[in-house]
N, C-alpha and C positions, 0 to 999 in steps of 0.2 A: 430427595431435593434438599436444598437448603432451607434453612426459617425463615426465609423473605421470602417464600413460595406461597398464593395465591392459596385459600381455602377452597374446598368443593362446591362451598356455597355459592361459591364468583362462578361459577361456570356456567351458566348461560347468561351471564354478564356480558352487554354488548359495549366492547372498548372504543373508542375514537380512532386508536391507532396501533394495531400489534407489529411490534419490530419483531423482526426472526434473526437472533445473530447478535452477541455481546461483544464484539471485537470493536474496534473502530470505529468504524461505518455505521452498526448499531446502536453504538452507546452514543453517537452524536445525532443518529435520528431519534432518538429516544430522547435525548435533549432537548433539541429544539421542538419534539410536540409536545414536550410536558410544558417547556417554559413558556408554549403559546395557551395554556391554560387547559389542555386538551388531557383525556384519562389515555394515559400509553402504559399498553405492558411489555417487557424485554424478556422473551423466552432463550434461555442459552442451555443446549444441552449436555455441557460441562457443568464442574462446578467449579466457581472463581476463587484466586486466582488458576489460570491453568499455562502450560508452556506454549508456543506458537515459533515456528522457524521465520525468523526474522532477525536480518541484519539491525536492528530498531534504532536507525539513523533517524533524527527527526531534523529537518531541512527548516528552512524559513516559511514555506506553508502550510506544514504543519504547527507549527507555535501557531502562525496567525489564524488559524481554524479553530484553536481550543477554546473552551468554553470560558469566559470572565473568572478571573480569579484562579486557574488552572496552575498550580504548581508545578514544573516539570520534574518527574525524579530521576536525574540524570546522573547517570554512574561514571560520564564524563564529558569534555568541553572540547573539540576538535576546533586546532589553530593552524597544522600541518597533513598535509598528503603526500604520501610515499608513493608514485606513481611505479611501476614498471610495466614492460611486456613480456608477458611469458618468461619472469625472473631474470630478464636484461634492460641492459640500458635504465637503470633506475635512477630516478631524480624526485628528491623532495622540492616544494611549494610550500610558504609558510604563510599566514596573515595573522597582522597583528587581530585582526576582529575573529569572533570567534566564528565557524563558518559553520557546523551545526553541532547538534548534541546527542548524544547515545544514552538509549534507556533501555531496560529489561521488558519485555512485552507484559509479563505477568503484571509487573505491578502498576504499569502504565494503562492496560487495558484495565484494571482492577479499578483504579482512579477515574478515569473515566464514564463508568458505569457507577460510581460512586454520587458523580456529580448527576448522572441524566436521575438518577433517586432524590436525590435534594432538590433536586426540580420538581419531582412530582412522577415521575416512573416508578413502575411497581415490577419487580424481578424476578423472575420463576428459572428456577435453574434445574437442570437433570433431566430436562425433558426434551424428546427428538419428536420433529414436526415430518409427519408421514407426506402431507401432500396439501393442499390450499382448493377449496371450491368456491364457486361464486354462482353456480347452480346449482340444483337439486333439492335433495329432504333436508339437508344441514344446515341449510342457507334458508332461513324466513322470506326475507323478502329482498329486492334489488339493491338496495342501498347498504347489505351485509354480505361481507367475506366470511366462510370459514375456515379456519386454520385447524386442521387436524391432527391431531398428535397420535403417537405410538401410543399404541392402545385403543383408541376409537373414541377419545375425547374430541369434543370441536371446540375451539375460542372462539366465540366473535368477534366483528371489527368492524368497521365503517371505512379504514383502509389498513393496511398491511405494505409492510416494508421488508423487502429481504434482502440481509447481510448475511446470510450465513456462507460465507468462503465462497470459493472457487469451484466447490461440487455442488453448488447450491441447487436445490430441490427448488427453492422458488424460483431461481433463475432458468430449471427447467419447465417450468409452469409459465412462466412468460415467454418461453421463446427464445433465450440469450444465445447469441452463437459468436463462435471462437475465434479468430484469425493466427493465432499466434499462445502455442505453450512450450513451456519451458520448464527445466529443472533445477530445483536448486537443491544442495547438500549443502549442509551446516552442522559445526562441532564446537560444543563449547566448551573451552580449555584450560581448567584452572591452573596457573603457574606461577611459581615462587615470587617474591616481593621484588627482586633485583630485575626481573622479567618483565614485568609489570611495570616498573618503572622506566625503560627504554620503551615502550609503547604509548603512557602518557599525553594525553594531548596531541598524539598523531594518529591517523589510520592508513593501510596502506590498499588499495588498487592495483591490480594486477590484470592486464589485458590479455587474456587465456587464451590457449594454442588451439581453440575450435570456432568455428567463424561466429561471431556475436556472444562470446563468452567473456566471462571475469571471475576474480575473484577477489576476494577482500579479508581484513583482519581489522576489528573494531573491538576496542579496550575496551575495558569494563569495568575497573577495580582489579580484584586479582585474579580474572578471566578473561581469556580472546575467544572473541566470538569470529572462526574463520569459517568463511563459506565460498562457494565456484555453484556459476547458474550459467547453463547454456539449452542449447534448441534440446526438447523431449527427443525420443531417440538415441540421443547419444547419452545413453543411462551409463554403460563401461566405460568411456572415455571420459565421461565427466566423473565418476569415482577416482579415476585414478588419475585426474588432475588435481582431484581433493587433496589425494594422498602423495603426491608431487609436491603438492604446493607447500602442506602441513612440513614434507620431509627439508626442503628447501630452507624453511624459516626457522630453523632447528626445534620445532615443535613435535617432536615424532614420538620422544621420549616420555610426555606426558601423557597423560590417559584421561580423553574428555569424558565431562562428567554427562552431556547428552548428545548423541548424535543424531540427527534427523534429515529429511529432506519435506520436499514441499514441492506442486505444481505451481505455478504462476501461466493463468490463461486472459488473454488479452481480447477484447472484442472485438469482433467485426464491424467495420463503419456504419451498416446499416440494421447492427444488432437493435430489436427492442430493449426499452428500457421498462415499460411497463405492461400490464393487459389487466384491462378494466377498472378495480381500485387497489392492485396489487402494482406495489414499483419496486425495482432493485436498484442496488448501489454499493460502490466497492469493490469486491474480490467478484461476488455475486454478478454483478455487471460488470463484469471484466473489465474492470477501470483501473489501469494503474500503466504507468510511463514505459513503452514499447521499449527503448534502450539500455536503462537502466533497471528495469522492473521494480522501480519506486512504488510501492503503493500504501504507505500507509498517509501521505498528505491526500491521495485520491480519495481515501477510505472519507478521514475526517471532513474534507469539503464536499463530495456527493452525499457522506449522509446526513449532515447537515442539512443540505436543498431538498433530500427525500423527505427529512421529516418535514420541513415546513411546506411541501405541497403535500405531502398524504395531511396535514390539518385541512389542507382547501380539499383535497377529495374526500376526505370525511365529512364536510360542511355539503358535498354537490347531491343534490335533489334527484338528479337524473344522469342519464346514459353521458346526454352531450357537453354537462357541464362536467363532467366526470372526465370525457374524452379530453375538453379543452385544458383541465389543469394539468393531465398527464403529458400531453402536448407541449404546456408551459416549461414541466418539469425537463421533460429532454431538452427542451432549446435553450435551458440553460446550465442544463449538463454540457452538450456540443460547443456552447458558445465560448465555454471556457476550457474545460478538461479534454473536449474533443480537440480544439487546437493543439493542446499540448500534445497529444497523444500522437495528431499527424504529423507533428517535426519531429517528436521522440522517434517514429516509425522510418522518416528519413534517416534520423540519425542515426538509426540500428542498422539501416541499408549501407550506408557511407562507414562504420564501423567493421562492417561485416564484410566490405570490401577491403578496404585501407585501414587497417587497427595501428600500421604505423604512422602515418599520416596524423592520427589523430593525437597518438603519441605524441609525436614533436611538438605539432602544435600546441598542444596543453602545459608541455613542460618547457617549451621554449618559445612558446611566440605569446606575451603576455596580455593582449587583447583576451585570446584564448583563456588563459589564466581566469582573467579577471572576471569573463563571463561565467564559467566555473562558479565561480566564488559566490558572483553575484546572486547564481541560480540558488545554489545549496542555502544561501542568509537570506532569501526570500523577498531580495532588493529586484529581481527580476524573473521571470519564468523563458521557459525557451518558447513558449507561444507569443509573449510581448515583447523578446527578444526580435524574433523574426519581424511582428508586425511595426515595431517601432524603429528598426534599424532594416533599410532595405539590403544594406551590404550584408549582412546578416544572411538573408535568406539567399541572397547569391551567391553567400562563400559555402553554405549550405549546399547549394547545387554543383557549385563548383571539385567540392570534395567528394563528392561522389562521384564526378564525370571524369575530372582531370588525371592522368596519370600521375605520380608522384611528384609534387614540385619540394615537397621538405623529405629529409629524411633522419631517420632516429641519432640521437647521441652517439657517438662513437665510443665513447667510455663507458665503463659499467656503473659509476657513481660522478655525477656532476655537481658542482657546489650547488649546496640548497638556495634560493631565489627568495626573497623578503618583499609581500606586498607595500 
């Protein structure tokens, strides 16, 4: 356990809010509850900082959801995106404004936790949660939840937020149902300075060979984060895609410092977000964008909402009020992130059927590029775009149902375009 761990004397203390998991969702929830003046305990099974499989792209909605005064530990600022279709029809689009930033998760997560601590949250690391109990001998009354740790210790709270990742034990308690599971594989590849300079300020997105798959290269100083993602069940093909991707980039001769894998899980539309005094957020709730599988912005935004509503649940004196606040939390999630997820599912379905059309549109059709740039900068979201621009919704439907009206460029490298 870290030096920040609570002492045994606090074992029977009843916290206002206990948050399980110190990733972006958990740290955001802990910050939101602590800033409201409540007693907050943040539990994390690992010692911080720790590595997480993640591209580390920070788009506009992520920046907007950060605590006041948060200084992003950016490794690079992206002004250009190179798109390719399974290694072919390559084109680079450029922007005078920054599109998004790139971070390393260990530093980013650690900094978020520190902000939660400065707001008053207490951190306890090196502990594993076995289960949550809302009834039984470990629970002194109906307003209390017991978070039972490995070894049997029970931590008591008026409200609990589950932010313990895509294999969440808290999510299992709530009954989270998953609609889409994907496998991401990633390698952190240290490269010489000359190679790093070629990638500075530019990322690569490659629409992959399996339906719904894609690969990425994100530069972070002297290291390139290279990864691919596709549907679970395509493990061997996904591994081959990563190997082929690295080889054709000319990076096969460099030894990765880290090779890792991770399952991403999207919630079913009717999946619960709470049970009694327990809420879930981020990956634990299956909240991420289904097409790109972007999860940091969903974690930060849902974590903040979970922290705010956990405070209200902690104040609830009976089951009726607890249920009301939990339903309000679910409504807030579905009205914002749920709309974005629904559009993302439509985008994924269209992309699975016609990746060439998407590639041609985003590299050759200026409004499509502007929409991509607007989403990454945070000036709009997929949901807002469809709500505010009826033509965007009609175009998405047409994109999914029409026969190909656009074709990919016929040359391997067309001239870069600048917005």
